[in-house]
C-alpha positions, 0 to 999 in steps of 0.5 A, spaced: 735 608 149 734 604 143 726 604 141 724 597 138 719 597 133 715 591 135 712 591 127 719 589 125 721 584 130 715 580 130 714 573 126 708 575 121 703 570 117 705 569 110 701 574 105 699 573 098 701 579 093 694 582 093 694 581 101 701 585 101 698 590 097 692 592 102 695 590 108 702 593 107 702 598 102 695 600 104 691 599 098 683 598 098 680 591 095 674 592 090 668 594 094 663 588 094 668 583 092 671 581 099 669 574 102 667 577 109 662 582 107 656 578 107 658 573 113 653 573 118 656 567 122 657 568 130 665 569 132 671 573 132 675 577 126 682 577 127 688 580 123 690 577 117 698 578 119 698 577 126 692 573 128 690 579 133 683 579 135 680 585 132 672 585 132 666 581 134 661 578 130 655 582 134 659 589 132 658 587 125 652 591 121 651 592 113 654 599 112 652 599 105 659 601 102 661 594 099 666 593 105 665 589 112 662 594 117 663 594 125 661 599 130 666 597 135 672 594 136 675 589 141 678 594 146 686 596 145 686 592 138 685 597 133 689 604 132 687 610 129 692 614 125 691 620 120 690 618 113 696 620 108 690 624 104 690 628 111 682 628 111 680 621 113 682 617 119 686 610 118 685 604 122 691 599 123 692 593 127 695 596 134 699 589 135 703 589 128 701 595 124 697 592 118 692 596 114 685 595 116 681 600 112 678 607 115 673 609 121 667 614 120 663 617 125 656 620 126 653 617 120 647 614 124 648 607 122 648 605 129 647 608 136 654 608 137 655 613 131 661 609 128 663 605 122 669 601 121 670 600 114 675 594 113 678 590 108 675 583 108 682 581 106 685 584 112 682 579 116 680 572 118 674 569 121 674 564 126 667 561 128 664 561 135 666 555 138 673 555 135 676 560 138 682 558 142 683 561 149 690 564 150 695 562 156 700 567 158 705 567 164 707 572 169 712 573 175 711 579 179 713 577 186 709 572 191 705 568 186 699 569 191 699 577 190 700 576 182 694 571 182 690 575 186 689 581 181 689 577 175 684 572 177 679 578 177 681 581 171 675 581 165 676 576 160 681 571 165 678 564 165 683 561 169 689 562 174 694 557 177 700 559 181 707 555 180 714 555 178 718 557 171 725 558 169 729 553 173 733 547 172 729 542 177 723 538 175 717 538 179 720 543 184 716 543 191 715 550 194 720 548 199 725 547 194 724 553 191 725 557 197 732 554 198 733 559 192 738 554 188 733 551 183 733 557 178 725 558 178 721 564 179 714 564 182 710 564 176 702 565 175 699 562 169 693 566 166 688 563 161 684 568 158 679 569 152 681 573 146 674 575 145 674 579 151 681 581 152 688 581 149 695 580 151 696 588 152 691 588 157 695 583 161 701 586 160 698 593 163 695 589 169 702 586 170 706 592 170 700 596 174 700 591 180 707 590 182 714 594 183 717 593 176 723 597 178 725 593 184 731 588 183 732 584 189 725 581 190 718 584 191 716 588 197 719 585 203 720 578 199 727 578 197 730 573 193 731 570 186 724 567 186 721 573 187 724 577 181 719 580 176 719 577 169 715 576 163 715 569 160 713 570 153 710 564 148 711 567 141 715 573 138 708 577 138 708 577 146 715 578 146 714 584 142 708 587 145 712 586 152 718 590 149 714 595 147 711 596 154 718 596 157 720 601 152 714 606 154 715 605 161 723 607 160 721 613 156 716 615 162 723 615 166 722 608 170 728 604 171 725 597 169 728 591 172 723 586 169 726 580 165 724 577 158 724 570 158 722 565 153 716 560 156 719 554 159 715 548 163 710 551 168 710 547 174 704 547 178 705 549 186 701 545 191 694 546 192 694 550 198 697 555 194 692 556 189 687 562 189 690 563 196 687 570 198 680 567 195 680 561 200 684 564 206 681 571 206 685 578 206 689 582 201 696 582 198 701 584 202 706 586 197 702 588 191 697 593 190 694 596 183 697 603 181 694 606 175 700 607 169 697 607 162 
Protein backbone atom coordinates (compact mmCIF):
# COMPACT_ATOMS: atom_id res chain seq x y z
CA UNK A 1 0.00 0.00 0.00
CA UNK A 2 1.23 3.47 -0.86
CA UNK A 3 0.69 5.95 1.95
CA UNK A 4 -0.44 9.37 0.74
CA UNK A 5 0.78 12.35 2.72
CA UNK A 6 -2.20 14.65 2.47
CA UNK A 7 -0.05 17.63 3.46
CA UNK A 8 1.83 17.30 0.18
CA UNK A 9 -1.13 16.72 -2.15
CA UNK A 10 -3.15 19.80 -1.25
CA UNK A 11 -3.22 23.19 -2.88
CA UNK A 12 -2.26 25.71 -0.20
CA UNK A 13 -2.76 29.44 0.12
CA UNK A 14 0.27 31.49 -0.90
CA UNK A 15 2.36 32.51 2.12
CA UNK A 16 4.74 35.40 2.68
CA UNK A 17 8.34 34.60 3.71
CA UNK A 18 7.52 35.49 7.33
CA UNK A 19 4.41 33.30 7.27
CA UNK A 20 6.50 30.44 5.89
CA UNK A 21 9.08 30.93 8.67
CA UNK A 22 6.40 30.32 11.29
CA UNK A 23 3.92 28.00 9.56
CA UNK A 24 6.30 25.77 7.59
CA UNK A 25 9.55 26.03 9.51
CA UNK A 26 7.96 26.17 12.97
CA UNK A 27 9.19 29.59 13.97
CA UNK A 28 7.57 31.93 16.50
CA UNK A 29 6.32 35.46 15.92
CA UNK A 30 7.50 38.19 18.27
CA UNK A 31 5.17 38.33 21.31
CA UNK A 32 2.63 41.16 21.56
CA UNK A 33 2.98 41.93 17.82
CA UNK A 34 0.32 39.65 16.30
CA UNK A 35 -2.70 41.38 14.78
CA UNK A 36 -5.13 38.89 16.34
CA UNK A 37 -3.80 39.16 19.90
CA UNK A 38 -6.34 41.74 21.08
CA UNK A 39 -9.12 40.83 18.68
CA UNK A 40 -12.37 40.45 20.63
CA UNK A 41 -14.85 40.22 17.75
CA UNK A 42 -17.15 37.24 17.38
CA UNK A 43 -16.29 34.79 14.62
CA UNK A 44 -13.97 31.89 13.82
CA UNK A 45 -10.23 31.55 13.38
CA UNK A 46 -9.10 29.47 10.41
CA UNK A 47 -5.76 28.06 9.27
CA UNK A 48 -3.76 30.59 7.22
CA UNK A 49 -2.43 27.79 5.02
CA UNK A 50 -5.58 25.80 4.15
CA UNK A 51 -8.59 27.70 5.59
CA UNK A 52 -9.64 24.89 7.93
CA UNK A 53 -11.67 26.30 10.89
CA UNK A 54 -9.57 25.94 14.05
CA UNK A 55 -10.98 28.00 16.93
CA UNK A 56 -14.16 29.84 17.93
CA UNK A 57 -14.10 33.34 19.35
CA UNK A 58 -15.95 32.22 22.50
CA UNK A 59 -12.97 30.01 23.42
CA UNK A 60 -10.45 32.87 23.22
CA UNK A 61 -9.13 34.46 26.42
CA UNK A 62 -6.28 36.68 27.60
CA UNK A 63 -3.40 34.41 28.50
CA UNK A 64 -1.05 37.34 29.28
CA UNK A 65 1.58 35.68 27.15
CA UNK A 66 1.77 37.87 24.05
CA UNK A 67 0.01 35.43 21.72
CA UNK A 68 -3.69 34.63 21.17
CA UNK A 69 -4.89 32.03 23.68
CA UNK A 70 -7.75 29.53 23.40
CA UNK A 71 -8.95 26.96 25.92
CA UNK A 72 -10.60 24.72 23.31
CA UNK A 73 -10.44 23.95 19.60
CA UNK A 74 -12.99 22.95 17.00
CA UNK A 75 -13.26 19.19 17.33
CA UNK A 76 -10.77 17.35 15.12
CA UNK A 77 -9.13 20.52 13.81
CA UNK A 78 -5.93 20.60 15.86
CA UNK A 79 -3.38 17.84 16.35
CA UNK A 80 -0.96 17.62 19.28
CA UNK A 81 2.58 16.33 18.71
CA UNK A 82 5.73 16.20 20.81
CA UNK A 83 7.83 19.29 20.15
CA UNK A 84 11.37 18.91 18.82
CA UNK A 85 12.69 20.18 22.17
CA UNK A 86 11.28 17.05 23.83
CA UNK A 87 9.49 19.05 26.52
CA UNK A 88 6.62 21.02 25.04
CA UNK A 89 3.59 19.89 23.04
CA UNK A 90 3.30 21.43 19.58
CA UNK A 91 -0.09 22.06 17.98
CA UNK A 92 -0.56 21.80 14.23
CA UNK A 93 -3.47 22.05 11.81
CA UNK A 94 -4.83 18.53 11.51
CA UNK A 95 -5.68 19.08 7.86
CA UNK A 96 -2.47 20.48 6.40
CA UNK A 97 0.14 20.20 9.18
CA UNK A 98 0.70 23.95 9.55
CA UNK A 99 2.51 24.95 12.75
CA UNK A 100 0.17 26.85 15.08
CA UNK A 101 2.05 27.08 18.36
CA UNK A 102 2.02 25.06 21.59
CA UNK A 103 -0.54 23.85 24.13
CA UNK A 104 -0.13 24.05 27.91
CA UNK A 105 -2.21 22.36 30.59
CA UNK A 106 -3.05 22.98 34.24
CA UNK A 107 -2.25 26.69 34.37
CA UNK A 108 -5.60 27.72 35.87
CA UNK A 109 -6.57 30.44 33.40
CA UNK A 110 -9.99 28.88 32.68
CA UNK A 111 -11.97 25.91 34.06
CA UNK A 112 -10.79 23.84 31.07
CA UNK A 113 -7.18 24.14 32.32
CA UNK A 114 -5.97 24.36 28.73
CA UNK A 115 -4.14 27.11 26.85
CA UNK A 116 -3.54 26.91 23.13
CA UNK A 117 -0.83 29.51 22.59
CA UNK A 118 -1.19 30.30 18.88
CA UNK A 119 0.78 32.54 16.54
CA UNK A 120 -1.51 35.18 15.01
CA UNK A 121 0.34 34.77 11.75
CA UNK A 122 -0.80 31.12 11.55
CA UNK A 123 -4.48 32.11 11.43
CA UNK A 124 -7.05 34.21 9.62
CA UNK A 125 -10.11 35.63 11.36
CA UNK A 126 -13.57 35.45 9.80
CA UNK A 127 -16.13 37.73 11.54
CA UNK A 128 -19.48 36.29 12.58
CA UNK A 129 -21.97 36.43 9.77
CA UNK A 130 -19.32 36.10 7.08
CA UNK A 131 -18.73 32.37 7.51
CA UNK A 132 -19.74 30.34 4.51
CA UNK A 133 -21.56 27.05 4.91
CA UNK A 134 -19.79 24.14 3.24
CA UNK A 135 -21.47 21.74 0.80
CA UNK A 136 -20.28 18.15 0.42
CA UNK A 137 -21.50 15.21 -1.68
CA UNK A 138 -21.64 11.54 -0.70
CA UNK A 139 -22.97 8.42 -2.43
CA UNK A 140 -23.39 5.30 -0.29
CA UNK A 141 -26.23 3.30 -1.74
CA UNK A 142 -29.90 4.23 -1.46
CA UNK A 143 -29.93 7.96 -0.81
CA UNK A 144 -32.81 7.58 1.62
CA UNK A 145 -30.48 5.86 4.08
CA UNK A 146 -27.51 8.11 3.42
CA UNK A 147 -29.59 11.21 4.11
CA UNK A 148 -31.14 9.63 7.21
CA UNK A 149 -27.81 9.68 9.04
CA UNK A 150 -26.37 12.91 7.67
CA UNK A 151 -29.43 15.01 8.43
CA UNK A 152 -29.13 14.03 12.10
CA UNK A 153 -25.41 14.86 12.38
CA UNK A 154 -24.30 17.84 14.54
CA UNK A 155 -23.58 20.90 12.44
CA UNK A 156 -25.50 19.74 9.37
CA UNK A 157 -27.95 22.44 8.32
CA UNK A 158 -29.54 20.96 5.21
CA UNK A 159 -29.59 17.77 3.14
CA UNK A 160 -30.94 17.05 -0.34
CA UNK A 161 -30.97 13.73 -2.19
CA UNK A 162 -30.35 13.51 -5.91
CA UNK A 163 -27.96 12.29 -8.56
CA UNK A 164 -24.39 13.01 -9.61
CA UNK A 165 -21.73 11.68 -11.94
CA UNK A 166 -23.80 10.81 -15.00
CA UNK A 167 -24.17 12.03 -18.56
CA UNK A 168 -27.90 12.83 -18.69
CA UNK A 169 -29.14 16.29 -17.73
CA UNK A 170 -31.87 16.53 -15.10
CA UNK A 171 -32.43 12.76 -14.83
CA UNK A 172 -35.54 11.30 -13.26
CA UNK A 173 -35.46 8.54 -10.68
CA UNK A 174 -36.95 6.17 -13.23
CA UNK A 175 -34.18 6.97 -15.73
CA UNK A 176 -31.45 6.38 -13.16
CA UNK A 177 -33.04 3.06 -12.17
CA UNK A 178 -32.57 1.90 -15.76
CA UNK A 179 -28.85 1.83 -14.87
CA UNK A 180 -27.59 3.53 -18.04
CA UNK A 181 -27.36 7.24 -17.15
CA UNK A 182 -24.09 6.90 -15.22
CA UNK A 183 -25.49 8.65 -12.14
CA UNK A 184 -25.07 7.61 -8.53
CA UNK A 185 -27.70 8.22 -5.90
CA UNK A 186 -26.06 11.07 -4.01
CA UNK A 187 -26.76 13.15 -0.91
CA UNK A 188 -25.89 16.84 -0.83
CA UNK A 189 -24.88 17.85 2.71
CA UNK A 190 -24.63 21.49 3.82
CA UNK A 191 -22.84 21.94 7.14
CA UNK A 192 -21.68 24.77 9.40
CA UNK A 193 -17.85 24.81 9.64
CA UNK A 194 -18.12 26.51 13.04
CA UNK A 195 -19.74 23.36 14.42
CA UNK A 196 -18.24 20.48 12.47
CA UNK A 197 -15.78 19.81 9.66
CA UNK A 198 -15.18 17.68 6.59
CA UNK A 199 -13.36 14.97 8.55
CA UNK A 200 -16.46 14.40 10.66
CA UNK A 201 -18.51 14.11 7.47
CA UNK A 202 -16.04 11.58 6.05
CA UNK A 203 -16.08 9.50 9.22
CA UNK A 204 -19.88 9.42 9.28
CA UNK A 205 -19.92 8.42 5.62
CA UNK A 206 -17.71 5.38 6.23
CA UNK A 207 -19.41 4.43 9.50
CA UNK A 208 -22.91 4.26 8.03
CA UNK A 209 -22.53 1.92 5.04
CA UNK A 210 -20.55 -1.08 3.82
CA UNK A 211 -17.75 0.64 1.90
CA UNK A 212 -16.27 -2.74 0.94
CA UNK A 213 -19.25 -3.80 -1.20
CA UNK A 214 -18.44 -3.54 -4.90
CA UNK A 215 -21.81 -4.07 -6.60
CA UNK A 216 -24.18 -1.82 -4.67
CA UNK A 217 -25.24 -1.44 -1.08
CA UNK A 218 -26.90 -4.18 0.89
CA UNK A 219 -29.73 -5.67 -1.17
CA UNK A 220 -29.67 -2.74 -3.62
CA UNK A 221 -27.57 -3.95 -6.53
CA UNK A 222 -26.62 -1.74 -9.44
CA UNK A 223 -24.23 1.01 -10.56
CA UNK A 224 -26.38 3.77 -9.09
CA UNK A 225 -25.80 2.36 -5.60
CA UNK A 226 -21.99 2.34 -5.58
CA UNK A 227 -19.94 3.98 -2.85
CA UNK A 228 -18.34 7.27 -3.86
CA UNK A 229 -17.04 10.51 -2.37
CA UNK A 230 -17.46 13.45 -4.73
CA UNK A 231 -14.80 15.97 -3.67
CA UNK A 232 -15.09 19.70 -4.42
CA UNK A 233 -11.44 20.69 -3.96
CA UNK A 234 -7.97 19.28 -3.35
CA UNK A 235 -8.34 19.57 0.43
CA UNK A 236 -11.44 17.36 0.48
CA UNK A 237 -9.73 14.90 -1.85
CA UNK A 238 -6.66 14.70 0.38
CA UNK A 239 -8.75 14.14 3.53
CA UNK A 240 -10.76 11.40 1.79
CA UNK A 241 -7.55 9.74 0.58
CA UNK A 242 -6.14 9.85 4.10
CA UNK A 243 -9.16 8.03 5.52
CA UNK A 244 -9.15 5.46 2.72
CA UNK A 245 -5.49 4.76 3.50
CA UNK A 246 -6.31 4.53 7.21
CA UNK A 247 -9.08 2.01 6.57
CA UNK A 248 -6.82 0.04 4.23
CA UNK A 249 -4.19 -0.11 6.96
CA UNK A 250 -6.86 -1.54 9.27
CA UNK A 251 -7.38 -4.40 6.81
CA UNK A 252 -10.48 -3.19 4.96
CA UNK A 253 -10.75 -3.61 1.18
CA UNK A 254 -12.17 -0.17 0.42
CA UNK A 255 -14.37 -0.07 -2.68
CA UNK A 256 -15.25 3.63 -2.32
CA UNK A 257 -14.49 5.69 -5.41
CA UNK A 258 -13.15 9.26 -5.40
CA UNK A 259 -14.49 11.53 -8.11
CA UNK A 260 -14.55 15.30 -8.63
CA UNK A 261 -17.95 16.82 -7.89
CA UNK A 262 -20.02 17.62 -10.98
CA UNK A 263 -23.56 18.87 -11.50
CA UNK A 264 -25.91 17.75 -8.74
CA UNK A 265 -29.46 17.04 -9.87
CA UNK A 266 -32.08 17.05 -7.13
CA UNK A 267 -34.40 14.03 -7.01
CA UNK A 268 -38.19 14.26 -6.95
CA UNK A 269 -39.81 15.73 -3.84
CA UNK A 270 -41.12 12.42 -2.53
CA UNK A 271 -37.54 11.20 -2.11
CA UNK A 272 -36.51 14.10 0.16
CA UNK A 273 -36.20 13.25 3.88
CA UNK A 274 -37.94 9.99 3.05
CA UNK A 275 -37.71 8.27 6.45
CA UNK A 276 -38.54 11.49 8.28
CA UNK A 277 -41.76 11.80 6.30
CA UNK A 278 -42.70 8.14 5.91
CA UNK A 279 -41.38 6.76 9.17
CA UNK A 280 -39.18 3.72 9.63
CA UNK A 281 -35.42 3.31 9.49
CA UNK A 282 -32.95 2.47 6.70
CA UNK A 283 -32.94 -1.13 5.48
CA UNK A 284 -29.42 -1.08 4.02
CA UNK A 285 -27.61 1.44 6.25
CA UNK A 286 -26.61 1.21 9.87
CA UNK A 287 -24.12 2.97 12.12
CA UNK A 288 -20.96 1.06 13.04
CA UNK A 289 -18.25 2.79 15.10
CA UNK A 290 -14.87 2.59 13.33
CA UNK A 291 -12.83 5.67 14.21
